[in-house]
Structures are given as structure tokens and as C-alpha cells.
N, C-alpha and C positions, 0 to 999 in steps of 0.2 A: 880233133877239136869238135866239140858238140855244137850242133846248129840249133838245138832246142832253145826256145825262148826262156829266159830266166823267170822262175815263178815269183809272183808278187808276194812279198812278205806280208803275212797277216797282221793287221793292226788290232791290238787288244785294248779295250777301254773298260775301266772299272765301273761298278754299279754307281759309285758316287759321281764319277765323271759323266755318266749317262744322264743322271738326274740333274746335275748342274747344267748340262747342255739343254735339257728340256726347260729348266727355269729360265735360261737365256732366251729361248724361243718365246716363252709366255710373257716374261717381264720386260725384256729388252727388245722384243719384237724382231728378233733375228729370224731369218728364214732357215729352213732345213738345209738348203744348199750351202749357206754361209757356215753353218755349224759343221756340216760334212767336210767342207774345205779346211776349216779351222782344226779339226781333229784328225784329218787325213783318212776319213772313211767314206764309204759310198753313201749317196743320197738315200737309197733304199734302206740302208742300215739305220739311219736316223729315223726314218719313217717307222721302222720296226720297233725302235725304242718308244716312240709315241704310242704305239699300239699296246706295248707291254708296260706302260707307266704305272698302272695300279699294282701290277705284280712286282715291279721293281721297288716301289715304295714299301710294300708289305715285306719283301725280303730284307730291305735295309732296316726295317723296324725290328726284325727278329734277330739281328746281329749287331754287334758293336760297330760304331762309326769307323773306327780305325780298321777293323776287319773289312768293312764294306769298301774302303778305299783300295784295298788290294784284291778284292774279289772280282774276277773277270766274267765268269759265267753265271747264269741265273739258274739256281737250283730250287725247285719247289719244295717247301717244307710241308710234310703231312700234318693235317689238322693244325693250321697256324693259330687258330683261336685258342686251342688248348695250350699251345706253346706260350702265347701272349698272356693268357690268364694265369698260368703257373708262374711265369716270370714276375708279374705284378704282385701276386700273392707272396712269392719268395722275398721280394724287396720289402714288403710291408712287415713280414715276420722278422726279418733280420733287424729292422729298426727297433723292434720290441725286445731284441736280445734272445730270440728263440733259437734253440739248437735244432737244426734240421738235418735229418739223415736221408739217404737215398730212398728207403722204403716210404718215409713220410712224404717226400716229394712225389713219388710215383702214385701213392694213394690219393694225393690231392689232385694230380693230373687226371686220374680216372674220374674223380668227383666232377671236375670241370667238363670232361667229355660227356658224362651222363646228363649233366644239367644244362649244357649249352644247346641240346637238341640237335646234335650233329648226326648225319646219316652215315658218314664214312667211318669204317671200323677203326678202333684204336687199341693198341696194346702198349701199356706202360712197361716195356721190357727194360732190361739192363742196357740194351743197345740204344733204345730211345733216350734213356736217361743220360747216357754218355754223350750222345749228339747234342742233347739239350744243354748240358753243361758246357760243352765246347762252344756252342752258339753264343752263350751268354758269359763266356770266360769265367766260369765257376770252377774253382779249384779247391783244394783243402783249405781249411781255415789258416790264415797267415797272420803273423804279428809284425808290428812295425819294427821290432828290434832286429829280426833275423831274416827278413824277406828280401831276396835279391830283386824281386819284382818291384817292391816299394823303393828300394835304392835306385833302381833303373829309372823309375818315374821321377824321383827327386832330381836326378841328373837332367832329365828332359825338361822338367819344370824350371830348373836354374838356367838352362840354356835359353828357354823362351824369354824369361824375365830379363836376362842380361843382353840378349841380342836386340831386344826392343827398348832397352834403357828405361825400364819401369821401376818406380819406387813403390813402397808398400801402400802409398795413397792411391795408386792406380791399378792395384790388383784386387779383384773382388771375388766373392763366393756367395752363392745363393743356394738354399736348401729348404725343403718343406717338411712339415710334420702334421699329423692329425691331432686335433685337440677336441676333446669332449668338454665343451665350455661350462657345463653344469656339474661335471663329475666331482663327487666327494669321495673321501677315503672310505673303503669298505672293509668289513670284517674278513671277507674271503675274496681272493682273487678269482676272476672269471677265466675260464678257458675259452679259446676261440669258438669251440662248439657251443658252449653255454651262451656266449654273446649272441651268436647267430640264432640259436633256438629260442632263447627266452626274451630276446629284445632288450637285454639289460643295458645295452649301450644307449638306448634312447633314440627313437626314430629320427628326430630332427636336430640332435644335439652336436653331432660331429661336424666340424668345419676343418678346412685345411689352411694352414698358415705357412707362408714362405718368408723367410728372413734373408736379408742381403746386407753385406757390409764389406768395406775394403779391409786390407790386412792391418792397417794402422788403427782401425776402429774409429776413424774420424769422419767417415762418410757412411751414413746409414739411411738408405731410402726407406720410405714408409713400408710397413709390412703389407704383403698381399694376403687378403683373407678371402677364401673361397667358400661360399655357402651354396645351398641347393636352389635358392630362389632368387630371381632377378631383382625383385623389390620387396624384401621382407617388410611387413607392416611396421615393425619397430624403428626402421631407419629410412623409410621411403620419403619422408618429408624433411629430412635433414639437409641443410644446404651444404654442409661440409663434414667429411669424415676424416679421422686421423689416420686411416689406412686406405689402401686401394682395394675396394670391395669388388669381387667378381662372383659369377655364379656358374655352376655346372651341375648337371642332374645328380651326380654322385658326390659332389663337393670335393673333387680332386683336380689336380693340376693337369691341364690338357695342352696339346700343341698350340692351339689357337691362343689360349690365355697367355702362355709363356712368351710366344713370339710377339704378340701385340704389346705385352708389358715391356719387352726388351726394346722395341723400336719407339714406342710412344711414351714410355714413362722412364725406364732406366736410362736410356741414352740422353734425353734432355736434362734429366735430374743431375746425373754425374757430370755432364758437360759444364753446367753452371757451377757445380761445386769445385771442379778442378780449376775452372777459370778464377774462382775466388782465391784459390791457393797459388795462383800464377803458375800453374802446371800445364803442360801441353794436353790437349784434348785427345788423349789416347789411353786406352785401358783394356784389360782382359777380364772377362767374367768366367771363372772356372765353376762348372756346375755339372749336375747330372743331366742325362738326356730325358727330358720330360715329354716323351712321345714326339719329339721333333724329328725323329728318324735320322739324327745326326746331320740335319741340314745346316748349311753354313749361314750363321747369323752374324752379320757385320754391318756396321754403319760408320763410314769413315775409318778412323783408327781405333774404333771400339768394337770388340768382337767377343764371341762366345767360344770357349774351348771346353770340350766335354772331358770329364775325368774318366779314367778306365772303369768299365763296368765291374761290379762286384768288389770294388775296392773303395767305394765311397765311404763305407763305415770306418775305414782306416784313414783315408786321406782328406775327406770332406771336412773343412774347418768347422762349419756350423754344427756338425755332429759330434765335435770334440768338447762340447761344454756350452756353446752359445744357446742352442735350442733348449737344452736342459735347464739352463739358467733362466731363460725367458719363461719357461713353464713354472719354475719354482716361484718366481716373482708373481706371476699371474695367479697361481694357486694360493699364495699368501694373501693377495688382495681379495680373492674370492672368499677365503676363510674369514678374513676380517669382516667382510660384508655380512656373511652368514651369522657370525657371532653377534654382531650388532643387532641384527634382526631377531635372533633368538632371545636376546636379553629384553626385547620389546614384546616378548610372549607370543611370537609367531611360531607356527610349527615348521619343521624343516621342509616338508613337501610343499607347503605354500611359498616358502622363501625361494626354493629352487625353481618353482614354476614362474616366479616373477622375474627371473633372470632371462633376458632376451639377448638377441644378437647385438642389440645396441650396447648393453653393458659390456658384452664380450669384446667388441672392437675397441671401445675406449679403454678398457682394462688392459687389453693386449698392447695397444699403442703406448700406454703409460709404462707397461712392463718393458717394452723394447727400448724406450728412452732410458730406463734404469740399468740396462745391461751395459757395463762399463767398457771403455777402450782396453783396459787391462785384461778383462775376460776374453774379449774378442782376439786380441793379439796372441794371448796364450793358446787359444784354440787353433791358431794357424801353425803351431810348431810341428804338427804331424805332416803337413804338406811342405812347410817352409821352415826347416829347423833353425835357420840363422835369423829368423824374423826379428827377434828381440834385440839383436845386436845391430841391425841395420834400420830399425824402425825410425820413421821420421819423428823428431822430437819438437816439431814446430807447434804442436797443439798442447795445451795444458791438460793434464790428466784430470778426469772427474774423480773426486774422492771415492774410494772404494767403500761400498756399503756392505755390512755383514748380513746377508740375507739368510745365512745358515742359522742365525740366532732366532729361532722360531719357538723357543721354549714357552714364552708367555702365551702366544696365540694358541698353541696346542693345548695348554692347560685350560685356557678359557673355553675352548671348543668342547673339551671333555666335560668341564663343569656345566656348561650350558645343556649338555645332553645326558647328564648323569642319571636322569630318570627315564630316559628313552632307550630301553633295552635293544630295540631293533636297529637303531642308528648309532649308538655309542660305540666308539672304536678305541682300541688300545693305543697307547702313545707310539709304539714301534710302527704300527700300520700307518698312522698319520704322518710320521716323519719320513717313512719310505715313499709315501705318496707325494709329500712336499718336495723331497730332494731329487726326484726324477732320475733314477739310476740309468734309464735308457731314454732314447730319443722319443719313443712313444710306447705306451703299454697296449695290451691286447684290446682293451676297450676302445682305443683310438685308431686301431688298424681297420682298414677296409675289410669287411667280411667277405668270404667267398661269394656269397649271394650278391653283394654290392658290386663286386668285380664283374660278375656275370651280367648283371643289369646294365652296367656301363658299356660292356663289349657288345651287347645286343642292340644298344642304341647308338 
């Protein structure tokens, strides 16, 4: 019989658990000793987590939240800024419908390394690409019809909804898109390089818009509109805006913006709306990880659940028609305004210059109000195939408006520009621009230089 003392079993804690523990120390004022006792680890171990907190956050940001929950050891990623920039660029390009190959991704990664001013050497090898794809769960293009991965998530989604007893009124989705609010149809499409080199996008014209709705289409919080400036001259004196206006240097969604919106706007708004419907104040917001590093966002029985990375274009309801419909309506309103001004003998350049963020936010709010419950419910079918059979029928449907009937305004626009060879566009180009076949086009994507600027700041 051995007299050797039994070795103490090593306790492993995931990256997510470590960061949650550090949150408890900061927000709930727990001591390191209490956390150590709670998790069954040594006091010095928790002190080590505090020392490595920045590295833990960076690592979690580079991997999907689900993967972080299972990852135990901290592995440093070489050139993390290149990794992050390439991932942001990849997501922007996929929203525009771009087809991206391995060589294109590697070429873009090299561009980021060269322009981020990094001293550490970088080789965009096949090995790097393979690891990068694994970190971000990027696989071959999959379709909703034959993907086992999609089916697996459908089952998980159903389990979440049923276990919590949620109705379509209590299940939400939020997603963002870039909008160039002065953009008109062009004779030729820009490539991403042309946009960056020529400035064709317009320096201050791109804003980010995030739309959110429940699956029944009956609760639609005001749009979030993100511009580059805190107090744009055109709206700084307005007492009330029909949207929630935020600002960020590159006009994109950040961790702080999303987190503050969730706690201080989303939760209070839907709590009141659910109370009006005599429903329990519990809900889930399914969404992308907007730089939140997979952090647990929860208030009472209202929480955020992140959709699987690189599957949002397949599963994200807002990307299945809602955002496209929002843009179609907005562009029709914009076109009607331009035609009206052209008939008053104003030139196109003068008209576009007169359109400010003020017009944009009011037109966007009006457009969002005109997106029907039918459009929203249909868009949920990719994530919730049974939605239309279980949808709450307690609300009266808003009559559907045929926004595809744009023949008259297209002809009026062409007629108004018939003598303007530079700006006159054929009917096919105008209809393609109006009908928004993708969530955003290349003009509305963040350029590589804008991504770099944001990461440097």
C-alpha cells in the first residue's frame, strides 16, 4: 500500500469563467479570496488572472464566445491587430455579397500588416490562414437547405425558446448595416479599391444603422444611428430625434455603444412594451458579437445570446430582408426628394449637398415605421422555420405596401436628368440600387483604411 500523499487534482477554468470572475470582483466588490473559494482555485491563481486581464480580453475577442467558454489555456495570437482587422474587413465584405477566396484574404491581411505599422514580422501563409479561419469558425460556404450546422443550431434555438417559455413577442434580433445617406445610383459600380483611392464614398456620408425587432414584428425599438460626430450642426438644437443617435470616430458599432444601448434603452423599452401586452418581462436578444468579446449581457430575465460566428448571413433575421427593405424604402424617399428638387431647376450636386444627417435620421425613422410585420416575420424563417405557424395573432397586421412598384419614380428621375449626361443612369441600374440585393454595397462598407484608423484609436 503506497504511503505517498494523493496528488491534488488540477482545477481548470475557462477564459470566460476567468473574465466573469474578474467582473464579479470589479462590479460586485467580491474579494479575490471569495472568488478563489467559489471556483476552488488558489488565491494566487486569481491574482494571476487580474494581471493577465488585458490579454484574456484580447484572446476572447479573437475567438467566438462559445469557443472561449471551453478554452482553458491562454494562447497568444501572433499579430492580433492583423487578425482583428482582417476579421472586421471579412464581415463587411460578406455583407456586400463579395466572394472571398483564401488568396484574397491573405493579400488583405498583408495590407493590414503593412499599414498598421507593426514591427513584428508577419507571413500570411496557408498555415496562418487555416488558424485564422478556425479562430473565427470560417468554413466553406454553406446553405440553409443542406447544412448540418444550421440544423444543429435550429435545434439549439428551439430548445432555448421552449425551455424558457418564450413567444414570438419576446424573441428579438438586432443587426447593423452601413448607409451612405446621400448615395445615388451610378452608371458604374465602384470596387473597394476605387472607393478607398478616389474617395467616391464621400468622407462624411457613411453612417451605421442598427435595426431591432421581435419575431412577431410588433415591437420595434427606435433605430440606432451612429455618426462620426457627437453633435452634428444639423441636429444639435433638436429637442427630440426619432432615432437613438450615437457617435463613434469611424461611425461603426462599438462595445460601449451596444452595451449601453442594451442596458439603458433596449431593456426599459421592451419591458414597457411587454407589460402593455400583459406578458412576463423576459426576453432574449439574438445578435452578432459587436466587439463585446462575448461578455454576458443580462438584466433580470432579459439577456443577449450571440449567434454563431460566420453564420449570421444565413441565420440573422434582419439580414434576410428587413435591412434590405428598410434601405429600399429610404432610397425611394430620397429619390422622391431629389426629383422634386430637380423639377424646381436645382442641380443634382446642390441637392445632394443640402441633404444632412437631419434629413437622413427622419427619413430612416419613417422608413423603419413602414417596414411591415409581415416582412419582419418572414425574415425570421431562416432562424425560426415554424415562426409563421406559431406567431402571435393578437396584433392587427399593417396593410402591406408595394414598395417594389417604383416604375413612376424611376421614370421621373430619368426624365429630370435627361440632359445631364454625367448623372443620367439607365433604368436597370436605378432598379438594382433601389431594390438592395445585398445588406450593403461596397460604397457602404468600411474601407480598409477606416478599419485601420479605428484600430489605431
